[in-house]
Residue, then its C-alpha position, 0 to 999 in steps of 0.5 A: x231790560x235791554x234785549x241779548x240780541x241788541x245789548x251793546x258791549x261798550x263801557x258805560x260810564x257816567x263820569x266826565x273825563x275831564x273831571x278831576x275825579x279821584x275817589x278814595x275808593x274804588x268798589x269793584x264788583x264782578x258779577x256773572x249772570x246775577x241781578x245786582x240792582x239790590x246790591x247797587x240800591x244798597x251802596x247808593x243809599x250808603x254813599x248818599x250819607x257820605x262824601x259823594x266824591x270819595x267813592x266809585x262803583x264799577x261793574x265788570x259784567x262777565x256774562x254775555x248771555x245773562x238776563x240780567x244786564x243793566x240797562x244805559x238808564x240803570x247805569x245812569x241812574x246808579x252813577x257807575x262804570x258798567x263793563x259788560x263783556x262780549x264773551x266770557x273772560x273768567x273770574x280772574x281777568x274780570x277783576x283784573x279789568x275793573x282795576x284797570x278802570x278805576x281811578x281810586x287809591x283804594x280798590x274794595x272788591x266785592x262779589x256779585x252775590x253779595x248783600x250789605x246788612x251793615x249801614x256802616x259797611x263803608x265807613x268800617x272800611x274808611x276807619x281800617x284804612x285809616x288805621x291799617x293804611x298799608x295792608x290788605x283788608x278783609x271784611x268776611x262773610x256771613x249768612x242769613x240765619x233762615x233756614x236754608x231752602x231746599x236741596x241748598x243745605x250743603x252750601x249752606x251749612x258749609x258757608x255757616x261752618x267754614x266761611x262765617x268766622x271772625x276776624x280774630x280766628x282769620x287774623x291767626x292764619x290771615x293769608x290761609x283765610x284769604x277770600x276775595x268775596x269781601x276785601x280792600x287793597x291799595x291800587x298800587x299794591x294791586x297793580x304789582x300782583x294782579x289776578x292769576x288769568x291762567x285761572x278761568x274756572x271756578x277755585x282758588x284764584x284767591x288761594x293764589x293772591x294770598x300767596x303772592x302777598x305773603x311772598x311780598x310780605x304785604x300784610x293782611x289784616x281781617x276785620x268784622x265788616x262781612x257781606x252776607x253771601x246771597x247766591x247759594x248754589x244748590x248742593x249738586x252745583x256746589x258739588x260740581x264747583x267743588x271738584x272743579x275747584x280740587x282740579x284747579x288747586x291740583x293743577x296749581x300743586x303741580x306748578x308750584x309743588x310743596x309751597x303750596x302745602x301751607x295754604x290748603x289743608x286739603x293738599x296738606x292732608x293729601x301729603x301726609x297720606x300720600x302712601x295711602x292715596x292709591x287706596x283712597x281712590x279705590x275706597x272712593x270710587x266705591x263709597x261715592x254714591x254713599x257720600x253724595x247721598x248725604x251731601x244732597x240730603x237736608x243734614x249734610x255733614x262737613x266730615x263727609x264733605x271733607x272725605x269726599x274732596x280728599x277721595x276726589x282729589x286721590x282719583x285725579x291725582x292718580x289719573x294725572 
């Protein structure tokens, strides 16, 4: 593995620039301090069974101090374009950078903490593209059925209950259910919208992209083609990330106003209870230790998690 001190943050590209290589799908993987070798192995095995020129893989590594940088030999082995960054540029910007370097007609965005459990994963996207060539297609998220590790229960149960949802249910509210974990979009469409680079920290860049698609009347269609979400945060870390995402959604609400309400159940609830916001904030300040005690336990309640989020939003809303 390359040393952090001597690593050169240059684009490593295995494609010959003189080749007329025009893939149908560019798989764009964004990663932050994660080992994606297993995911790349899985993709390589699947691609070996397909027409080679129909797929290209790009990896945007936004973690300059990572222990998991790919070596030049590994980049060559996987046959990918590797975009390591000398400094952290944020979740939105790294994805936009991947799109800039991609040459496929379609962009398949995957998060770096995904794993594949279906050998038909890419074929399913090929078939969906044939059927819905002008739609943005979302594959979905799934979780392993194994019991979660201790101290990781909150993120696991949240994923099982709130994210592992069938395509039929997601299609009932296609834009509200928008997530960037596993989705495919025409490159020409993406270039009209892109991710909002003002959102650098965790949370809701996918919400804004879904809104942009809705406002442009671009169809979003969900299919049952999930990836396993393998990057489970500890309960403490997930609470912290959730608070950051709430700060983001509040900032966006201040900018966009009521137009954001249909896309956020949390904002809608806060708006419905706006006359009680002050009292909710007071109650939250007193109940917070007890709420957190449940959330970091081995059997966290999603209802209590919802109350925690509402209380936290009411508190920071008052401050701002």
